[in-house]
DOGUMAR-970449 format. One record per atom (N, C-alpha, C): residue in one letter; residue number from 1; x, y, z; atom name. Coordinates in Angstrom, 2 decimals, padded with zeros to 5 digits, always signed. Example, Ala and Ser with C-alpha at 12.3 -4.5 7.8 and 13.67 -1.06 7.14 Angstrom:
% residues 2
MARVEX   rest    nr      east     north        up   atom
MARVEX      a     1   +013.19   -005.69   +007.80      N
MARVEX      a     1   +012.30   -004.50   +007.80     CA
MARVEX      a     1   +013.20   -003.30   +007.80      C
MARVEX      s     2   +012.85   -002.25   +007.08      N
MARVEX      s     2   +013.67   -001.06   +007.14     CA
MARVEX      s     2   +012.90   +000.03   +007.87      C
//
This chain:
% residues 110
MARVEX   rest    nr      east     north        up   atom
MARVEX      m     1   +028.69   -009.31   +005.56      N
MARVEX      m     1   +027.31   -009.01   +006.13     CA
MARVEX      m     1   +026.61   -008.17   +005.56      C
MARVEX      k     2   +025.41   -007.95   +005.14      N
MARVEX      k     2   +024.61   -006.90   +004.86     CA
MARVEX      k     2   +024.21   -005.90   +005.77      C
MARVEX      r     3   +024.27   -004.72   +006.05      N
MARVEX      r     3   +023.55   -004.11   +006.99     CA
MARVEX      r     3   +022.00   -003.86   +006.83      C
MARVEX      v     4   +021.08   -004.08   +007.67      N
MARVEX      v     4   +019.62   -004.28   +007.36     CA
MARVEX      v     4   +019.34   -002.78   +008.18      C
MARVEX      e     5   +018.43   -001.89   +007.44      N
MARVEX      e     5   +018.16   -000.91   +007.86     CA
MARVEX      e     5   +016.56   -001.09   +008.09      C
MARVEX      k     6   +016.29   -000.51   +009.19      N
MARVEX      k     6   +014.58   -000.65   +009.67     CA
MARVEX      k     6   +014.05   +000.59   +008.94      C
MARVEX      h     7   +012.90   +000.23   +008.35      N
MARVEX      h     7   +011.97   +001.08   +007.75     CA
MARVEX      h     7   +011.41   +001.89   +008.62      C
MARVEX      k     8   +011.69   +003.52   +008.28      N
MARVEX      k     8   +011.08   +004.45   +009.28     CA
MARVEX      k     8   +009.92   +004.92   +008.53      C
MARVEX      g     9   +008.92   +004.80   +009.62      N
MARVEX      g     9   +007.50   +005.31   +009.03     CA
MARVEX      g     9   +007.60   +007.13   +008.63      C
MARVEX      y    10   +006.71   +007.30   +007.83      N
MARVEX      y    10   +006.49   +008.97   +007.80     CA
MARVEX      y    10   +005.19   +008.99   +007.27      C
MARVEX      s    11   +004.70   +010.26   +007.42      N
MARVEX      s    11   +003.21   +010.44   +006.88     CA
MARVEX      s    11   +003.09   +011.23   +005.87      C
MARVEX      q    12   +001.85   +011.22   +005.27      N
MARVEX      q    12   +001.51   +011.87   +004.00     CA
MARVEX      q    12   +001.86   +013.39   +004.39      C
MARVEX      s    13   +001.51   +013.68   +005.63      N
MARVEX      s    13   +001.68   +015.16   +005.86     CA
MARVEX      s    13   +002.89   +015.66   +005.84      C
MARVEX      a    14   +003.72   +014.60   +006.47      N
MARVEX      a    14   +005.18   +015.22   +006.52     CA
MARVEX      a    14   +005.88   +015.26   +004.92      C
MARVEX      l    15   +005.35   +014.51   +004.00      N
MARVEX      l    15   +005.86   +014.77   +002.51     CA
MARVEX      l    15   +005.39   +015.96   +002.18      C
MARVEX      t    16   +003.86   +016.19   +002.48      N
MARVEX      t    16   +003.24   +017.39   +001.91     CA
MARVEX      t    16   +004.07   +018.85   +002.39      C
MARVEX      n    17   +004.17   +018.77   +003.70      N
MARVEX      n    17   +004.91   +020.06   +004.49     CA
MARVEX      n    17   +006.34   +020.06   +003.63      C
MARVEX      a    18   +007.01   +018.90   +003.66      N
MARVEX      a    18   +008.48   +018.86   +002.98     CA
MARVEX      a    18   +008.34   +019.71   +001.85      C
MARVEX      n    19   +007.27   +019.14   +000.86      N
MARVEX      n    19   +007.21   +019.85   -000.58     CA
MARVEX      n    19   +007.03   +021.36   -000.63      C
MARVEX      k    20   +005.97   +021.66   +000.50      N
MARVEX      k    20   +005.44   +022.99   +000.44     CA
MARVEX      k    20   +006.86   +023.75   +000.83      C
MARVEX      l    21   +007.65   +023.21   +001.96      N
MARVEX      l    21   +008.79   +024.09   +002.18     CA
MARVEX      l    21   +009.73   +024.16   +001.15      C
MARVEX      v    22   +010.15   +023.24   +000.11      N
MARVEX      v    22   +011.17   +022.99   -001.07     CA
MARVEX      v    22   +010.57   +024.22   -001.85      C
MARVEX      k    23   +009.33   +024.18   -002.06      N
MARVEX      k    23   +008.34   +025.20   -003.39     CA
MARVEX      k    23   +008.49   +026.69   -002.82      C
MARVEX      e    24   +008.22   +026.89   -001.58      N
MARVEX      e    24   +008.11   +028.18   -000.97     CA
MARVEX      e    24   +009.36   +028.82   -000.82      C
MARVEX      t    25   +010.21   +028.09   -000.14      N
MARVEX      t    25   +011.83   +028.57   +000.35     CA
MARVEX      t    25   +012.91   +028.62   -000.61      C
MARVEX      g    26   +012.59   +027.08   -001.30      N
MARVEX      g    26   +013.87   +026.85   -002.26     CA
MARVEX      g    26   +015.11   +026.13   -001.55      C
MARVEX      i    27   +014.67   +025.85   -000.13      N
MARVEX      i    27   +015.75   +025.01   +000.37     CA
MARVEX      i    27   +016.02   +023.47   -000.27      C
MARVEX      p    28   +017.11   +023.32   -000.25      N
MARVEX      p    28   +017.67   +021.93   -001.02     CA
MARVEX      p    28   +016.60   +020.79   -000.41      C
MARVEX      i    29   +016.25   +019.96   -001.26      N
MARVEX      i    29   +015.43   +018.83   -001.03     CA
MARVEX      i    29   +015.97   +017.75   -000.03      C
MARVEX      k    30   +017.19   +017.70   +000.08      N
MARVEX      k    30   +017.69   +016.80   +001.38     CA
MARVEX      k    30   +017.65   +017.55   +002.71      C
MARVEX      t    31   +017.64   +018.77   +002.66      N
MARVEX      t    31   +017.45   +019.47   +003.80     CA
MARVEX      t    31   +016.05   +019.22   +004.38      C
MARVEX      a    32   +014.89   +019.65   +003.39      N
MARVEX      a    32   +013.56   +019.26   +003.77     CA
MARVEX      a    32   +013.29   +018.15   +004.09      C
MARVEX      a    33   +013.83   +016.85   +003.63      N
MARVEX      a    33   +013.74   +015.66   +003.73     CA
MARVEX      a    33   +014.01   +015.07   +005.02      C
MARVEX      r    34   +015.16   +015.68   +005.47      N
MARVEX      r    34   +015.71   +015.58   +006.99     CA
MARVEX      r    34   +014.79   +016.25   +007.89      C
MARVEX      q    35   +014.49   +017.51   +007.76      N
MARVEX      q    35   +013.46   +018.24   +008.68     CA
MARVEX      q    35   +012.40   +017.47   +008.95      C
MARVEX      y    36   +011.95   +016.70   +007.76      N
MARVEX      y    36   +010.39   +016.33   +008.07     CA
MARVEX      y    36   +010.45   +014.53   +008.45      C
MARVEX      g    37   +011.80   +014.09   +008.37      N
MARVEX      g    37   +011.60   +012.72   +008.38     CA
MARVEX      g    37   +011.51   +011.76   +007.37      C
MARVEX      v    38   +011.53   +012.24   +006.29      N
MARVEX      v    38   +011.04   +011.54   +004.88     CA
MARVEX      v    38   +012.33   +011.24   +004.48      C
MARVEX      p    39   +012.29   +009.93   +003.87      N
MARVEX      p    39   +013.74   +009.43   +003.10     CA
MARVEX      p    39   +014.07   +010.25   +001.96      C
MARVEX      h    40   +015.38   +010.67   +001.78      N
MARVEX      h    40   +015.78   +011.57   +000.72     CA
MARVEX      h    40   +015.23   +011.20   -000.32      C
MARVEX      n    41   +015.65   +009.85   -000.87      N
MARVEX      n    41   +015.02   +009.27   -002.38     CA
MARVEX      n    41   +013.94   +009.34   -002.65      C
MARVEX      t    42   +013.06   +009.24   -001.66      N
MARVEX      t    42   +011.49   +008.87   -001.61     CA
MARVEX      t    42   +011.22   +010.46   -001.90      C
MARVEX      f    43   +011.71   +011.27   -001.28      N
MARVEX      f    43   +011.21   +012.50   -001.40     CA
MARVEX      f    43   +011.68   +013.19   -002.64      C
MARVEX      r    44   +012.91   +013.00   -003.08      N
MARVEX      r    44   +013.26   +013.42   -004.05     CA
MARVEX      r    44   +012.57   +012.82   -005.49      C
MARVEX      d    45   +012.22   +011.50   -005.57      N
MARVEX      d    45   +011.77   +011.13   -006.58     CA
MARVEX      d    45   +010.27   +011.78   -006.88      C
MARVEX      r    46   +009.70   +011.83   -005.50      N
MARVEX      r    46   +008.10   +012.94   -005.81     CA
MARVEX      r    46   +008.36   +014.32   -006.20      C
MARVEX      i    47   +009.33   +015.11   -005.81      N
MARVEX      i    47   +009.61   +016.48   -006.13     CA
MARVEX      i    47   +010.08   +016.51   -007.75      C
MARVEX      k    48   +010.92   +015.33   -008.09      N
MARVEX      k    48   +011.28   +015.42   -009.53     CA
MARVEX      k    48   +010.07   +014.75   -010.55      C
MARVEX      g    49   +008.81   +014.47   -009.96      N
MARVEX      g    49   +007.86   +013.91   -010.75     CA
MARVEX      g    49   +008.13   +012.41   -011.27      C
MARVEX      r    50   +009.08   +011.79   -010.66      N
MARVEX      r    50   +009.31   +010.20   -010.79     CA
MARVEX      r    50   +008.10   +009.37   -010.23      C
MARVEX      v    51   +007.58   +009.77   -009.46      N
MARVEX      v    51   +006.62   +009.22   -008.50     CA
MARVEX      v    51   +005.55   +010.14   -007.97      C
MARVEX      d    52   +004.21   +009.57   -008.24      N
MARVEX      d    52   +003.10   +010.63   -007.76     CA
MARVEX      d    52   +003.14   +010.96   -006.34      C
MARVEX      p    53   +003.01   +012.18   -006.16      N
MARVEX      p    53   +003.35   +012.74   -004.73     CA
MARVEX      p    53   +002.34   +012.09   -003.95      C
MARVEX      e    54   +001.10   +011.83   -004.23      N
MARVEX      e    54   -000.03   +011.33   -003.28     CA
MARVEX      e    54   +000.42   +009.57   -003.22      C
MARVEX      t    55   +001.32   +009.24   -004.00      N
MARVEX      t    55   +001.58   +007.73   -003.49     CA
MARVEX      t    55   +002.25   +007.42   -002.32      C
MARVEX      t    56   +001.89   +006.72   -001.37      N
MARVEX      t    56   +002.30   +006.32   +000.05     CA
MARVEX      t    56   +002.67   +004.93   +000.19      C
MARVEX      m    57   +002.27   +004.14   -000.85      N
MARVEX      m    57   +002.48   +002.58   -000.80     CA
MARVEX      m    57   +003.40   +002.25   -001.94      C
MARVEX      t    58   +004.18   +001.24   -001.54      N
MARVEX      t    58   +004.98   +000.52   -002.40     CA
MARVEX      t    58   +004.51   -000.85   -002.47      C
MARVEX      g    59   +004.91   -001.73   -003.82      N
MARVEX      g    59   +004.68   -002.99   -003.87     CA
MARVEX      g    59   +003.40   -003.26   -004.76      C
MARVEX      s    60   +003.10   -004.49   -004.89      N
MARVEX      s    60   +002.05   -004.80   -005.74     CA
MARVEX      s    60   +000.62   -004.15   -005.10      C
MARVEX      g    61   -000.18   -004.02   -005.94      N
MARVEX      g    61   -001.39   -003.60   -005.71     CA
MARVEX      g    61   -002.61   -004.61   -005.13      C
MARVEX      p    62   -003.62   -004.46   -005.19      N
MARVEX      p    62   -004.67   -005.53   -004.30     CA
MARVEX      p    62   -004.76   -006.50   -005.11      C
MARVEX      l    63   -004.98   -007.69   -004.44      N
MARVEX      l    63   -005.04   -008.83   -004.91     CA
MARVEX      l    63   -006.76   -008.92   -005.74      C
MARVEX      f    64   -007.50   -008.16   -005.37      N
MARVEX      f    64   -008.73   -008.58   -005.92     CA
MARVEX      f    64   -009.20   -007.34   -006.36      C
MARVEX      k    65   -010.25   -007.03   -007.19      N
MARVEX      k    65   -010.93   -005.93   -007.40     CA
MARVEX      k    65   -012.03   -005.79   -006.44      C
MARVEX      l    66   -012.50   -004.30   -006.14      N
MARVEX      l    66   -013.38   -004.14   -005.05     CA
MARVEX      l    66   -014.46   -004.88   -005.04      C
MARVEX      e    67   -015.02   -005.13   -006.09      N
MARVEX      e    67   -016.24   -006.14   -006.10     CA
MARVEX      e    67   -016.19   -007.59   -005.65      C
MARVEX      e    68   -014.83   -007.91   -006.15      N
MARVEX      e    68   -014.55   -009.30   -005.61     CA
MARVEX      e    68   -014.29   -009.48   -004.48      C
MARVEX      e    69   -013.44   -008.36   -004.00      N
MARVEX      e    69   -013.18   -008.43   -002.30     CA
MARVEX      e    69   -014.71   -008.33   -001.51      C
MARVEX      a    70   -015.58   -007.25   -002.15      N
MARVEX      a    70   -016.80   -007.32   -001.56     CA
MARVEX      a    70   -017.64   -008.96   -001.22      C
MARVEX      k    71   -017.35   -009.61   -002.58      N
MARVEX      k    71   -017.96   -010.93   -002.64     CA
MARVEX      k    71   -017.53   -011.91   -001.51      C
MARVEX      l    72   -016.21   -011.64   -001.25      N
MARVEX      l    72   -015.63   -012.51   -000.19     CA
MARVEX      l    72   -016.12   -012.13   +001.03      C
MARVEX      v    73   -016.24   -010.85   +001.47      N
MARVEX      v    73   -016.27   -010.52   +002.79     CA
MARVEX      v    73   -017.76   -010.69   +002.72      C
MARVEX      e    74   -018.59   -010.59   +001.91      N
MARVEX      e    74   -019.99   -010.96   +002.05     CA
MARVEX      e    74   -020.33   -012.27   +002.46      C
MARVEX      h    75   -019.53   -013.30   +001.80      N
MARVEX      h    75   -019.59   -014.69   +002.03     CA
MARVEX      h    75   -019.06   -015.04   +003.57      C
MARVEX      i    76   -018.02   -014.29   +003.96      N
MARVEX      i    76   -017.39   -014.66   +005.51     CA
MARVEX      i    76   -018.72   -013.97   +006.33      C
MARVEX      k    77   -019.29   -013.00   +006.02      N
MARVEX      k    77   -020.27   -012.47   +007.06     CA
MARVEX      k    77   -021.53   -013.50   +007.20      C
MARVEX      l    78   -021.89   -013.84   +005.67      N
MARVEX      l    78   -022.81   -014.62   +006.03     CA
MARVEX      l    78   -022.86   -015.90   +006.56      C
MARVEX      m    79   -021.52   -016.39   +006.39      N
MARVEX      m    79   -021.00   -017.81   +007.15     CA
MARVEX      m    79   -021.26   -017.49   +008.78      C
MARVEX      a    80   -020.76   -016.33   +009.03      N
MARVEX      a    80   -020.70   -015.98   +010.54     CA
MARVEX      a    80   -022.04   -015.91   +011.07      C
MARVEX      d    81   -022.95   -015.10   +010.31      N
MARVEX      d    81   -024.26   -015.20   +010.55     CA
MARVEX      d    81   -024.91   -016.44   +010.92      C
MARVEX      l    82   -024.42   -017.31   +010.11      N
MARVEX      l    82   -025.04   -018.66   +010.24     CA
MARVEX      l    82   -024.45   -019.71   +011.27      C
MARVEX      g    83   -023.35   -019.02   +012.23      N
MARVEX      g    83   -022.73   -019.73   +013.06     CA
MARVEX      g    83   -021.35   -020.23   +012.81      C
MARVEX      y    84   -021.08   -020.20   +011.56      N
MARVEX      y    84   -019.86   -020.85   +011.17     CA
MARVEX      y    84   -018.76   -019.36   +010.98      C
MARVEX      g    85   -017.81   -019.38   +012.03      N
MARVEX      g    85   -016.87   -018.20   +011.76     CA
MARVEX      g    85   -015.60   -018.93   +011.30      C
MARVEX      f    86   -014.94   -018.33   +010.36      N
MARVEX      f    86   -013.77   -018.71   +009.94     CA
MARVEX      f    86   -012.55   -018.37   +011.03      C
MARVEX      t    87   -011.52   -019.22   +010.79      N
MARVEX      t    87   -010.28   -019.14   +011.34     CA
MARVEX      t    87   -009.36   -018.08   +010.31      C
MARVEX      i    88   -008.56   -017.32   +010.59      N
MARVEX      i    88   -007.56   -016.52   +009.82     CA
MARVEX      i    88   -007.10   -017.78   +008.68      C
MARVEX      t    89   -006.56   -018.64   +009.02      N
MARVEX      t    89   -006.02   -019.61   +008.09     CA
MARVEX      t    89   -007.13   -020.03   +007.18      C
MARVEX      e    90   -008.53   -020.30   +007.60      N
MARVEX      e    90   -009.46   -020.62   +006.57     CA
MARVEX      e    90   -009.67   -019.47   +005.69      C
MARVEX      v    91   -009.90   -018.31   +006.12      N
MARVEX      v    91   -009.97   -016.88   +005.24     CA
MARVEX      v    91   -008.92   -016.76   +004.40      C
MARVEX      v    92   -007.63   -017.18   +004.52      N
MARVEX      v    92   -006.60   -017.03   +003.81     CA
MARVEX      v    92   -006.72   -017.86   +002.51      C
MARVEX      t    93   -006.97   -019.36   +003.00      N
MARVEX      t    93   -007.29   -020.33   +002.11     CA
MARVEX      t    93   -008.43   -020.16   +001.18      C
MARVEX      k    94   -009.70   -019.57   +001.68      N
MARVEX      k    94   -010.64   -019.06   +000.67     CA
MARVEX      k    94   -009.99   -018.04   -000.16      C
MARVEX      q    95   -009.32   -016.95   +000.18      N
MARVEX      q    95   -008.99   -016.05   -000.51     CA
MARVEX      q    95   -007.81   -016.47   -001.88      C
MARVEX      v    96   -007.17   -017.66   -001.28      N
MARVEX      v    96   -006.28   -018.29   -002.34     CA
MARVEX      v    96   -006.92   -018.91   -003.41      C
MARVEX      t    97   -008.02   -019.77   -002.91      N
MARVEX      t    97   -008.95   -020.36   -003.70     CA
MARVEX      t    97   -009.69   -019.55   -004.73      C
MARVEX      m    98   -010.27   -018.40   -004.19      N
MARVEX      m    98   -010.96   -017.31   -004.91     CA
MARVEX      m    98   -009.91   -016.90   -006.11      C
MARVEX      q    99   -008.85   -016.47   -005.73      N
MARVEX      q    99   -007.93   -015.81   -006.44     CA
MARVEX      q    99   -007.51   -016.69   -007.71      C
MARVEX      s   100   -007.37   -017.95   -007.25      N
MARVEX      s   100   -007.18   -019.02   -008.26     CA
MARVEX      s   100   -008.19   -019.21   -009.39      C
MARVEX      f   101   -009.49   -019.35   -008.79      N
MARVEX      f   101   -010.60   -019.43   -009.53     CA
MARVEX      f   101   -010.77   -018.03   -010.41      C
MARVEX      l   102   -010.43   -016.90   -009.74      N
MARVEX      l   102   -010.87   -015.81   -010.85     CA
MARVEX      l   102   -009.60   -015.67   -012.08      C
MARVEX      r   103   -008.50   -016.38   -011.52      N
MARVEX      r   103   -007.44   -016.09   -012.67     CA
MARVEX      r   103   -007.71   -017.15   -013.98      C
MARVEX      s   104   -008.33   -018.16   -013.43      N
MARVEX      s   104   -008.38   -019.34   -014.60     CA
MARVEX      s   104   -009.72   -018.98   -015.03      C
MARVEX      e   105   -010.57   -018.14   -014.63      N
MARVEX      e   105   -011.99   -017.76   -015.16     CA
MARVEX      e   105   -011.69   -016.85   -016.04      C
MARVEX      h   106   -010.69   -016.04   -015.86      N
MARVEX      h   106   -010.65   -014.73   -016.46     CA
MARVEX      h   106   -009.33   -014.74   -017.38      C
MARVEX      g   107   -008.46   -015.81   -017.05      N
MARVEX      g   107   -007.04   -015.94   -018.10     CA
MARVEX      g   107   -006.28   -014.95   -017.72      C
MARVEX      t   108   -006.24   -014.52   -016.36      N
MARVEX      t   108   -005.17   -013.09   -016.23     CA
MARVEX      t   108   -004.55   -013.49   -015.06      C
MARVEX      n   109   -003.34   -012.82   -014.86      N
MARVEX      n   109   -002.78   -013.13   -013.38     CA
MARVEX      n   109   -003.01   -011.90   -012.50      C
MARVEX      h   110   -004.30   -011.22   -012.53      N
MARVEX      h   110   -004.64   -010.54   -011.51     CA
MARVEX      h   110   -005.35   -011.29   -010.44      C
//
């Protein structure tokens, strides 16, 4: 049976402070990571330049470009102003429909 570890959150300031400590004092990366509660491998990857130090998110990027998302939000607000509020399920359905339409229109997987 695999051991599942709970993801522990850490702040951008913790990464920044740990980075500053390593650069100014030369203490080991692992020590600074432990002191600031940042995962060792996460911190090491940023120190070694494998990952942009400003990156705090992992996973795939946004589903929509900003202007596409703005159009969806505008539509939802307009419908709410007209007295037709959407449930979360309806918003997700609209998002999936819009995403499918944009993919077929642009011929991309974005």
